C-alpha positions in Angstrom: 0.2 0.2 0.2 1.7 3.6 -1.0 1.3 6.5 1.4 -1.9 8.0 -0.4 -4.2 4.9 0.3 -3.1 4.7 4.3 -4.1 8.6 4.1 -7.3 7.7 2.4 -8.2 5.0 4.6 -7.6 7.2 7.7 -9.5 10.1 6.4 -12.4 7.2 5.8 -11.8 6.2 9.6 -12.4 9.4 11.0 -15.5 9.8 8.5 -16.9 6.9 9.8 -16.5 7.9 13.4 -18.1 11.6 12.9 -21.1 9.5 11.2 -21.4 7.4 14.0 -21.2 10.2 16.4 -23.8 12.6 14.6 -26.3 9.3 14.2 -25.8 9.1 17.8 -26.4 12.3 18.7 -29.5 12.7 16.6 -31.2 9.3 17.9 -30.6 10.6 21.4 -32.4 14.0 20.7 -35.2 12.5 18.7 -35.7 9.9 21.4 -35.3 12.5 24.4 -38.3 13.9 23.0 -40.5 10.9 22.9 -39.5 10.1 26.4 -40.0 13.5 27.9 -43.6 13.0 28.1 -43.5 9.6 29.4 -40.9 10.6 32.4 -43.2 13.2 33.2 -46.2 10.7 33.7 -44.0 8.4 35.7 -43.0 11.4 37.9 -46.3 12.8 38.4 -47.5 9.6 39.4 -44.5 9.3 41.9 -45.4 12.7 43.4 -49.0 11.6 43.6 -47.9 8.6 46.0 -46.7 10.7 48.4 -50.3 12.0 49.2 -51.5 8.3 49.4 -52.8 8.2 46.1 -52.2 4.8 44.6 -50.0 4.3 41.4 -53.1 3.1 39.1 -54.9 6.5 40.2 -52.1 8.8 40.0 -51.5 7.6 36.4 -55.2 7.9 35.4 -54.3 11.3 36.8 -51.0 11.8 35.0 -51.8 10.9 31.8 -54.2 13.8 31.2 -52.4 16.3 32.6 -49.2 15.4 30.8 -52.1 15.2 27.5 -53.0 18.9 28.6 -49.0 20.2 28.3 -48.4 18.7 25.0 -51.9 20.1 23.6 -50.6 23.4 25.4 -47.0 22.9 23.3 -49.2 21.8 20.2 -50.7 25.3 20.3 -47.4 27.1 20.1 -46.3 26.5 16.4 -43.1 28.1 17.1 -42.2 26.2 19.9 -42.4 22.7 18.2 -41.4 24.2 15.1 -38.1 25.2 16.9 -37.8 21.5 18.3 -38.1 19.8 15.0 -35.6 22.7 13.6 -33.1 22.0 16.1 -33.3 18.3 15.2 -33.0 19.0 11.1 -30.4 21.4 11.9 -28.4 18.8 14.0 -28.7 16.1 10.8 -27.7 19.1 8.3 -24.5 19.9 10.3 -23.5 16.2 10.3 -24.2 15.7 6.8 -22.4 18.8 6.0 -19.3 17.4 8.3 -18.8 14.1 6.5 -19.1 16.1 3.1 -16.0 18.0 4.5 -13.9 14.6 4.6 -14.8 13.9 0.8 -13.2 17.1 -0.1 -10.3 15.7 2.2 -10.0 12.7 0.2 -10.2 13.9 -3.4 -7.4 16.6 -2.4 -5.6 13.5 -1.6 -6.4 11.6 -4.4 -5.4 14.6 -6.9 
């Protein structure tokens, strides 16, 4: 193997590492948006259990409360639009960083 092939392989390795990193970040971001309401239900249920309300009844109270909060967020298009836009920006930034490695590879091959 000549030096150019080793350099290309090294750049491809770093490109793969950056791809995996940004993929993990995007998955973690959108997963947090799904898990957040579920966690709120659990926390409200545990809070109500401090007052002697059982878990089943606490969940029956917590689910509509979290549903109402979700409806309030849904009625603010700027807020949920911003949350989605941040996720899309993460995807775009990752794609741009990965494409930057292709420019380096092209300069090495030339």
